[in-house]
N, C-alpha and C positions, 0 to 999 in steps of 0.2 A: 504493500502501501503507503502509495507518493504522498507530500506531503501538503499537495493541495486536496485528493481526498484527506485525511487525517485531520485540515481544514472543515474541511465539509460536515466531516461526520460530528466532531467538535457544533458547526453552529445549526446541525438540524436537533442536535440535543438539546438545547439549549434552546432552540426553537422549540419545539416539544414540550419541556422543561416547563415554558409558560402559557403555552396552548390553552388552557382551560381558563386563568384567568385574561388574558387577549382575548379572548370569546365574550366571556361573560364582564367583561367590562365595558365591551363596544356594546352591549345589545343592549348594556342600562344605560351608557350614558353615550351611543351614538358616534358622532361624527367630535363632539368636545375630547371624547378618549381616543377615537382611534386616532386624531392630528397631534398628543401627548404621545400619547407610545410610540407613532409608526415616525414622525418630522420633528418634534419639536426634541425629544431624547430618545430615539432610533438608537442608538450603540445601546444601552439602556432600557429598550424598552419591554422586555421583561419583566424589569423590578417595575415601571413605568405602569406596567400591566396589574400586577399587585398590588402597588399601594393604590392603583382607584378599584379595583379587586373588593380588598380587605377592609376601607377607611371610607371609602363613596364619598358622597361630597367634599368633608373636607381635604380625601386622593384628590381633587380634582382641581379643587383652589388651591393647594400647599405646590403643586407640581405647576400651575398654573403661576407660579409664585416666584418662584424661584429659576436658578436657568442652571444648575449642577445637577445630577440624582443625587448626591452625598450630602445638600444644603439641605435636601426633605427632613431628614431627620431635626436638624435642627426645629426645626418646623412642625413637624407632629410632636415633639418631646416636652418642644414648650409649655408651659400651666400647667404640664400634666402631673399625674402622681406617674409617679413608674415604678418598677417592681425589678427583685433581683432571688433567685429562688434558689436557695444553699442549705446544705447539713452541714454535720458538725466536721466533716472533712474537708470541707473548703478552707482555703487558705487563710491564715488569721481568724477565724471562725469565733475565738474566742475574744480578739478585742471587738468582734463586729455585733459580739452579745452583751461587754461588759460596756463596751463606749461607744455603738450607734455610730460606727467609722468604719468604711468599706477603703482602704487603701488604692492609691493610686497604685494602676498597675506596669510592668514593663512593656514596651510600644510593639513587643512581638505578643502577647498572649493578656491582651483586652478581657475588661469585663464587661461580659454582655446581661443586657437586658432587656426586657419587655415591656409595652403597653399595656398586653393582655393579662387583668389580673383572674385568676384562675383562685378555688379553693380543696382543691382536690389533689394531695403529693400524684394520684397515678394520671391525673389529666395533664397536671404541667410535667412528668415527666413525658411523656407521649406527646403533647404540643408542643414542647421548646426539646422533643430530641434530647435526654438530658443520657448521663452514663448510670449516674443513678438516682434514684429517687428522694426529692428533698425532703427538708424535713421543714426549713421553714419559708417563709415570704417575706424580703426586706423590703419596706417601701420608701421612697424618696421625693423629694418637689428636681421633678427632671431639668429645670427653670438652672440648675448648679450645673450642670454638665455642656448647656449650651455650647458652649467655647470648643467642645471635644465631644463629640458626638456624633456618628458614620453611621453608615451601614454597611455591614461586613458582606465580603463576597464570601461565597460558597463553599462549601467542605475545609471549615476552619480558617479561611479565610487565603488558599490555595485553587481557588478556581478561578473563573475568567470573569463568572458576575457576580451583580448584583445577588447577596439572597435576602430577600426582604422580610419572608415566610419561613421559616424552618424546614429547611427536606432534604437534606443533603445526607442523613444517618436513617434511610429509613429503616434497620437495621432497630432503632432504638424508639420508636414513636410513628407515631402518624401523621404526627408536624404539624402544619397551619400557626403556628405563634409565632406576634411577632419579630423582631430583636434586634437590636443596635449595639454596634461596643463602643465606650472610650474609657479613656487611660487617667482619666482623672479622679482623685477622692473622690467620698461623696457620702455625703451626711445622713442620714437614713431617723426616718421619722419616729418609723414605729417596727418591731419584729414583730409576726407572727406564728407560732408554732400549726402545723399542720393536722400534728394528731392531739394536741390535747388543745388550741384554744388558745391555749397562754399569749396575751399582748407585751411586750415589752415596749414604753414609749418612750422616746425618747426629747431633753429641751432641746 
């Protein structure tokens, strides 16, 4: 197989990956969605389609407002509560539980967060395709990461495409949960135990 064939296969794979989102977005929002997906954000049309499909009119408004696909992350988390699923094996969990702080992360190992609120550990694990079931969910104000929030590339940053919704690891769950990455330190508002319902509030 030549290089051209490999490139064609890669393009076909990405097209198929986002086919359903493209169809649903255009079916619901018509020409407006079509122009955003195939013209304004042609290179990242799959991501644009998923933003419209998942966030609806908010997604349309955000895509119309920005010129780069990564800038949608800032607009989507602005003034929103954002969530981070964790468990006792998460790096620096004791500090998180005691002080309500998620430390800044190294560039190559960003912190993954979501705008989707789920209250069940099994659902969270499946939707976010996590390797381990979470026992806690941290909630925080998205405004504190506006200077450093973006859409991750798929397959833990190694794929060519932006992955708005979890999908790279179907063996870990159904996927479909929203995801963003940041390297910023995060001060959380509260930590909720998914097994007991215990809530730890932080000032």
